[in-house]
Structures are given as structure tokens and as C-alpha cells.
N, C-alpha and C positions, 0 to 999 in steps of 0.2 A: 504494500500500500504506500509506503514511503517513497519507493522508487517511482510509482505511477503518479502519485499526487503531490509529492514533495511537501511543501508547507501550504498548499492551497486549500487544505482541508484540515479541520481540527482532529485531534486524536479521538474524540467522541464520535465524530462522523465516520471516521475510518473503522472504529470498533463496531458501529451499527451496520456498516456494509459487510464486514466479516461475519457478524452474527446472521445476517440475512442470507449470506452465501451458504453457511452451514445449515440453516433451516431449509433452504432450497434443496440441498444435497439429501437431507433426511427425507424430504417429500419424494424425491426421485427414488430413493432406496425403498421406501414404503410402497410406492406405486409399482415398482418392479416386482416386489414380493407378491402384491395383490394380483397383478396382471398374469402371474404364472398359473393362476387357478380359475380365471374367468372363462366364460364360454365364448365361442366365435361371435355370437350375436352381441354379447356385452362389449367385446372388444371393438366391433364395428360401430357401436353406438357412441364410442368415444371420439370418433374421427369423422371428418367430412372430406370427401374427395372433390376437388375442384379440377375442372378441365380433364376429366377422366377419358374423354374421347381421344385426347392426344396419345395417351398410353395405349389405348385399344388400337388406334391407327398404326402406331409404331410396331406393335406386336404383329399385326396383320402384314406389315411390310417387312417383317423379320429384322427390325432395327432395335438397337439397344435403347434403354431409357435411363435417365438419371433423375432420381426423385430428390426434391428439396423440401424440407420441412423445418420450420422454426419452433414448433410448439411441442410436439410429442415425438421427437426424434428417437427416443429410446424404444418406441413402439414400432418404428418403421418397418423392419423386416417382418414382424409378426402380423401387422396390419395388411401389408401387401400380400403375404401368403394366404391370410384368411379371407382376403377380398375375393379370392377364387377366380381371378382373371389373369393368372400368370401365363405367359406365353412360353412356347418352346421353339427352339430353332431347329 
């Protein structure tokens, strides 16, 4: 924190950021444990697919796809495989 923010932030502000980072990490660990035992339907309820037609078109053309996700990245491979639209080459 000192390297990134130098003296532009108080020690209390830095401490609050560190606590929030640890809290976020604990949420990720908790969700990872819970997600190991949920059903396919419960998993798919947690996500929304946007522009899914691009994926389907790429698979039909036998092209690769790169997925980008900023919210539930830790679920990515589980969600895509549970989606049931995996292509084969």
C-alpha cells in the first residue's frame, strides 16, 4: 500500500482497503465452497449470458472463443460447461 499510494492516503484509509480486500477474499472462498455442491440450474441462475449468439456462431464456424468476465470469473469454466453449448472441433 505504501508503494502504491505513498503518502497520498492516511494509514487508516490504507488499513480499510486491506480489510476490504481480505473480506472480499473470504467471500470468494465461501462462494467457491458453496458452488461445489449446487445444481446446474442454480449455477445458471447466477449468471446472464450477453451476446451468446457470437459464441454459437463461432462454434458453428469451428472458430475459437475467448470469454471475458469481470464479475464471476471464478465460475467461468463451470458456467460455460453447464451452459450445455460447448462446441467440438
